[in-house]
N, C-alpha and C positions, 0 to 999 in steps of 0.2 A: 352171495349177498344179494338180499331182496329189496327192490328199489319199489318206492310206492311214487305212482303220478296219476295227472289228471290232467281235465281240460282246465282253461282260465276258472270256470265256474261252479267245477265240482262235480256236475251232473254226469260225465265220464270219468272214473276211477279206476285205476288197475296197479298189478302189483305185477313185476319181472323179475327174474333169477339170472343173475350171471355178474360177471365181472368187465366194467367197459373196459377195452383194451384200446378202442379207437372209434371214431366215429367217420362217417364219409358226408362230406358237403356236395352234391350235385348240383351241378347248374344248367337243368331242364327248368324249362317256362314253368312248372308246376312246384318244385323243389325250391327254386331259386327265390321265386314270388314269397313263398311263405316262408324261407329262412332255415329249412330243415337242417339239422344235424342228426343223422340217423345213424343208429346202432340196431344192426341186424343180430336177432336171435331165432332159434328154433321157434316155431309158433306155439308149443306145448309151455314155453316158458313165461309166457303173458296170460296173466289171468284178469277177469274183468272184475269188478268188483261193486259194480253198478249196472242195472238190467242192459242187457244187448238193443233192446229196444231204443234205447237213448241215443244209438250211435246213427249218425248219417254217412251216406257212403257216396264216394265220387269217382269214379272210372273215366279214363279217357286214353286216347291213341289206340292202344292194342288191347286195354281194357282187361289186363291181366293181374292189374293189382288194385286191390280194394282199398282205397284212401279214406280212412272213417275221421269223421270231426263232430263236434257239438253243434247240433242246432238251436243251441241256444246262444253260446256264445262265439262259436264259429271255430275254435281253437282246434288243431288237428293233431292229435297227441300219437298217433299210429297209422300203420296200413298193413293189410294182409296179402301174401302173395305166394310164390313158390321160387326155390333157389333154382340154380343150374340143372341140379340134380333130380329136382320135382319133389322136393322136401317143402312143407309148410314153413312160411318163415313170417316173422313179424320184424317191422321197420320200427322202430321206436323213434320217436322224437326227443331227444335226451332234453332238450328246452322244456319238456314237460315233467321231467324228473327234478325236483327241488330240491335233493338231498345231493346233487350233481356240480362238482364245481367245473365248470366249462372250459375255464382257463387250463385245466389241468389235462385236458385231450388232447390226444393225438388227433388232428382232423385230416383225411386223407380226400382231396380231390378228385371228383367223377366228373369226366366230361359226358353227360348226358343228353348234352345239347346235340352233339352229333350224331345221335342212334335215333 
């Protein structure tokens, strides 16, 4: 299935392929403040449908994840990084996928605060 997502104002729009089995709710200082519900997919499953130049990027701590956001509305629809095997990964904020019923998702807590 292809999901269509965007930031609030639409300046960042994207498509991502796959079935959402579960999402991660991390309690680190960044994710908890943003209210992320993250779905991890291989990076090549996410395609921007708006210019890459529209992306703002925030990195912190070990600077291994590129947290992307819209510089106009501030919404943060996804981030890019690598998984433990070194494969390029996208962390999609499912709250930015309007076709997804959040109540139907299995939410898995992750203790990022302790890392």
